[in-house]
N, C-alpha and C positions, 0 to 999 in steps of 0.2 A: 795282922788280919786287916785285910782289906775288902772294899766292895769292888767288883769290875764286871761288867757284862760283855767282855769281847777278849777271846783267847786269840793270841798270835801263833800261829801254827806254821812250822817249816814245812815244805812241801818236796823242795831238792834231794833227790834221790829216796821219794816214798811215794808210793803208788796211790795211796785211797788216805781216808780219815780216819779210819782206825788206826794205820800205823802213825799218822801225824799226832795223834792224840796219847799214843804209848811215847812218843818221843816226848811229848809236851810234857808228860806226868812222870817221867823216868828219873831215876834219884841220879844225882851227879856226886861223883867222889871228888873231895877236894883234898888231894894231897901232893907231895914234892913241894915244887916250886906255888903249886897253886893252892897251899895248906890255907884252913879257916882261922883268922884271928878271933880267938876268943877273948872277950871282954872281962870276964870272970877270972880266966887264969892268968890273963895278960901275956898270952903267948899263942904262937901257931900251932895247931894241932890238924888231925886228920879228921875228917868230917863227911858225910853226904848230906847234899841239901835236895829238896824238892817242892814241886806244888801239891797242894791238897785243896781238895772243895770241899766246903763245910755244907753248903746250902746253894741251890741254883735258884737262878731268878725265872720269869715267865718267858722270858726270849733271852736264846744265847746266839751271838755273834762269833763265828769263826773268821777270823784274818787270816787268809793264807798269803805266806810270803813269797809272791810271785815276782818280787823284783829284788835282786842281790847289788850288793855295790862289790865295785872289782877294784881291788887296791893298785894292781898294775897300772890300769887306765885312769883311775878314778873317776868311774862312770858307772851307772847303774844298768844291768842289765836285766829282761824280762826272761822268767821260767816258762816255756810253753809245752812242758811236759803234760801230759793226760794225768788228770787227776779224778778218783772216784770218790761218790760221796752216797748215802744209803738217804732213801726217800723218809724212813723213820730212824728214828736213833734212840737207844735205850741208854739215858747218860744214869742211871740210879749207880752203877756197878762204879763209876768214877768218883763217888763221894767218898769221902774219908770214911765215914759209917755206911757202907753200901746200904741202898734202898733195895726192896723187891720191885719196885716199879716206878720209873720215870722216864715217860717216853716223851718224844719231843717228834715232831714233825717237820718236814723242810717246808719253811713258809715264804723264803726271797732266796733268789741269787742275784749278785751283781755281779757285772760283765765288764771286761776291759778288752775292746776289740781293736788290736793291732799289734805290730813285732817290737815295737820300741817302750822303754818304760819312760820315756819323755814326751810321746804322743801318741795316739789312738782316740777312740771312743767309748764311753761308757753309756750300757743300758742296763735297765734293772728288770728281771723277772719276778713278778709278785704274784703270790696264789691269793686268791677272794675265799674266804675263811666260810663265806656264806654258802658256794656251791663246789668248791674246790677246782674251779678254773684257773688257770694261768694266763696272765698278763704280761705285754712285755712293754716296757715305757722307755721310748725312745726319743728323748728331747720332747717336743710337743705332739709325738705322733704314737697313741697308745694301739696296739695290737692283741688279738684274740689268739691264745695257743693253743688252748684247749684244757686236756687233763694232763697233760705232761709239761713240764717246766721247760722245754725246747722246743715244742710244738711238734716232735718228731713221733715216727714209730721207732720201736728200738732197733738200734744197729745201723742207723742211716746217715749219721755224720759223726764228727768228732764231738760235739755236743750231744751224747746219745745215751741210752737205757741199756742197762746190762740187768740182768738176773742172774745173782750170784748166792750160792748157797752158803750160809753163813753158820747156820747150825745154832741158831737162837730158838729157844724153845718157846717164845711168846705166841699168841694166839694171832690170828690173824694175818694172811700170808696171800702171795701171789701163786697160782698154779697153773696148771695147762689149761686151755680155752674149749675143753669139753664141755656137755650138757647144755649146748645151746649157749656158751659164753658166761655161764653162771660160775663164778670162783667159789673152790671147795678149799678147806684147810687141808696141808698135809697131814698123813697120819703120824708121822714121826719128826720131822722138822721143819720148820719154814723157810720161804726164800725171801730175802729181804729184797725190795728192787733198789737197784744202783743206778746213779747215774754219772756219765763221764764228760769232763770238759776240759778243755786247753785252755781257756780264758777266764774261766771263773777265779774271783779272786777276793770274794765273802761269801759266807753262808749263813743265812738267819734261820734259826729253827725255834720254834715254838712249843711250848709244852702243853700235853694234851691230858696228861695222867696226873695224879695226886696221891702218894701213898698214905694212908691213912693213919698207918703207924709209925709214920717219923715222928724223930725226936724233935725238940726245941731246936739244936744246933744244925739239926740234918732236914729241914721242912724247905718245902718250894713254896716261894712266894704266890698268893693265890691272883690272879688279874682279874680285877674288878670292871665288868664292863660297863658300870656307872660313874665311871669315875673322871670322866671327860667333863671340863668345866662346861657349866651351863652358857657362857658367852661365847665359847668355840662352838658346841652344839648348835647356837641358834644362828650362827654364822655359816655352818655347813649346811642346815637347812635350809636359810636364805639362797645360799648359791645354788644349792641342788633346785630349789623352784625358779630360780632366775634361769638355769639351764634348760629346765623341762618347758618351761616358758619360751625361750630361744629356739628349741627345739621345734617347739608346734608353731611357731612362727615360720621358721624356715620350711616345716613340712606344708603351711599352709601356703605360701610363695613358692614354693615347687608346683605344688599341687597347679596354682592357678597358671602358673608360666606355660605347665606342659599342657592344659588345656587350650591355653590361647595358642601354643605351638601346633597342635594337633587340629584347632580349626582352622589355622593358616594354612598348612598342609593339604587341609581337605577343599579350603577354597582355592588354591593354587591349581590343585589337581583337577577339581572341577571345571577351570576355566580352560586349562589348557587341554583338556579333552575333547572340548567344544570349539577350540581354537581353529584347527584345519576349516577352510572356507571349501565349499562344495566349487569343483574349478566349473561346472556347468551353471552353475549360480551368480548371477549378476551383482547381488544385493550382499557386498560385503564392506569393509571398514580398515581403514590403516592407522596403524599405532607405532610409535618410537619403539625402536627394539632398544634402546638404551633403557626408556623408563620401564618397558616390560621385563628386561632382566634383573633391575632393579628392584621391581614389587615382586619378582619370583624367587630371588636368593635371598633378600633381607627378611630379617623376622618382623621389623617395624617397615612397612611399605611407605613410600611415596604417599605425599598428601594427596596430590591430584596429578591426573593425566597431562602430561607434557608433549604434545606435538608438534610445538614451533620450530624446533629443530629440522624438521623433515618438511617445513611448508616454505613454498617458494614466496618472491616478491609478489607474486599475483595471486595469494591466499590459496594457492592450489597444492597439487602434486606433484613434483618433477621427477623426470625420468632418472636425474643423476643423484636422487636420493634413494633408489630401489635396495641398495644395501645395508640402508639406515631402518628401513621401516618393516613391519610385517603385517601381512593381509590377515585379517579376523572374520570369522562368520558374524551374523548380526547377533546370534546369542550369547556368544563369547563378550563381545563390544558391550552391549546393554547390561551385561552383569556388572563389568568393570565402572563401564560410565554411571550406572545409577549408584553405585556405592562411593566411586571417588571423584567424579563429575571433570572439571579442566576441560582440557580439548587443544586445539578448534577439532570439530568432528569432520572428520574426512572420509569422504566413502567413496564407491567405486566412481561415481560420478565427477570426482575431483581432480581428474587427472588434467594435467596443464599441457593444452597443446601449444600455449606461447612458447614454451620452456623448451617443448619438442623441437619446435620449428627453430629456436635459437640455436639448439643443439646441432640440427642438420646443418644449418647454415654455417657455423662454425666449422663442421667436420669438412665440408664442401670446402672452405676458405682453406682451413690448414693443408687439404689435399693439393690445392692449387699454389701456394705457398710452397709447399715442399717440392713440387715438379720446379718453381721457376728458381729456387736458390740451387737446386741441382745444375741448371743450364748456367746459371750466374757463376757458381765455384770458381770456376778457373779464372774467370776475371777478377775476382776479388784475389785471388792467390798471386796473380801478376801483379797485382796493384802493390802488394804488400812487398813484394821482392824489387817494385821500384819501375816494372816495365808496364806501365800504362799504356795502352793502345793509343793511336793518334785520334785527334777529335776531342768536343768539349768533354772537359773533364772537372771534378768539384774536390774539395777536402774533405776528408774523414778521419775523425779520430783513429790514429794506427791501432790504439790498445781495443777500442770498441770494434774495429772489424776484425781484428785477430779474436775475438772472444765470439763473434758472432760465427766466423767459420768455424770453431770447435762445438759450435752446438749441434745436435741432432736436428736432422732435415726437417722433423714435425715441430721443433721448439719455436715458436712465434716469441718473440722479445716481449715482456711484461710490463704492466703499467709503472711497476717499481723502477724499472732501471732509466739510467740517463740515456739521454739521445745521442746519436751518434756525432752530433756538432755542438751538443751542449757546452761545453768549454772554448770553443773556436773562437768565439768573440768575447773582445775586450770590454772595458766599463765603458768604453768611448762609442761602443757600436762598430768598431771595425773588426779587422781579422786580428787576432792577437799572434804577436812574432812566433815564430817555431821554437824558438830557444828556451820561451816561457815556461816555467815549470808546467807540465802536465798537458801541454799543447803539441805534442808531436803528431804530426800527420802525414796523412797519404794522399794522393790524388787517384781517384777513380772513375771510370770512364761512365759518361752520361746514364746509359740504361742501366746500369746496377744502380746507380745514384737514385735514378726515379723509382726502381722498386724499391729499395730501403727507406724512400722519401714517404711513399703511398703505405707502406706498412707502418712505419713511424709514426705517421701523421695523423692515423687513426687512435692511435694511443695517447701521443704527446704532441699535439700540434703547434703548443708554444715552444717547443725545444727543439724543431728543426730550423736551422737556419742555412739557407742558400750560400754558399760560399765558393764562387767558380775557382778555380786554379790559376787565374791571371789575377786576382783580387790580391791587392797590397795590402801588407801589415801595417798595422797603426803606428803613425811615425811618434805620436808622444810615447806609447809604450816601447818604443824601439828605443827611443832616446833615453826612456829613465832604466832599460835595462843595462845600456851601455853606460850610463853613469854609475849605477851599482858594480858594474864588472870591474869599470876603472878604479873605483874606491877600495875594492877588494884587493884589486892588482897591487896597489899602492901600502896597502896594509901587510902584504906579505914580502 
């Protein structure tokens, strides 16, 4: 005789808890090759073997054998058949001396999610004894399921609730939902609420009644609600207090943050509502669209207004930055400027005429450049092919002229580019020999050379070198290149 709190039940080929318990407590006949060896008789005899319960604990765990060993493959397999079990279980009839009433209520279900025996995920469904609510514990996530252990109404999924007549004559049953939802006891028999699952592998039942007439060997151990050690109770109370405090602090921060967010929304809405300037009103202000976007989109706005990106070198608003700024009404500007400061303040009077004139001048220059380039394009192509017209001509870098021809007609050479004659002069100030690295050149007619000279002289005056086509290469550099070529020839 020994104490144990868990019953390991077979479920293979069995449909419900009642059948598994019948199998567990059934008598096993020991005969034939499986005879029992009697130590008193010192011989094998026919016998029967069975398990009997003498007393019941306050909590009973049913371990459902969902995993079976397969000898052929030496692996484990999960049994995924549907298994039913009741919400309430009368366990008194299972005692060796049956008791008139030993009722156990379903208190927890352990579930294995997955198809294999060596993988998957475990969750627990546990009932709160104080209010009958069920909760799912999935690692750090806790979810409320309601009054049903699977959080579902009857007949919805594999983990479901069935109502089957079991013919048990105990009081307290589930009946149909008449009389405005009130439950009434059936007059003749009761219906036990049943649940079904394909993944449940452990059921925990808790005793709710005790037979006052039970004998000493047939008694149910009482649950002492005050048996929790004081140090554990203190620790639980401390953790609960800490949790409540954390919840209060979180709620306070949340309320404060939501208040701030609502205030920011109202501020943005108020300013943007007043932002459009009256087309007939000459009193308006310019603001950087980048700053305004950051101010409107972010929970934490920029510290101060920054209009430097839209200000020209003259301290005003250039026409070239019109896509990077927005016009605000006086009311909207005053709201922003009074709260955030910064600047500089750019009003309707700060439109830069100097930049406008420069832009017009550049546009005219670009038109002239485009027209002249189109007229000289044929000369450049002829020069690259070696057909330079008779008359005065000048040397240009071949690569530079080729690149210039490939440009669009409106593209003027930039300040960052090298000039057309930047590498034609050697360190001695004379013309670099043509067979020097990077010194490949072509002769261009004088009118093309003058056009390019005027254009590049505005960009890089120091980078333009006049090299007539009759100019002789540097003798020193020519000799050095010849010596190098001779040495390389000898090495070969």
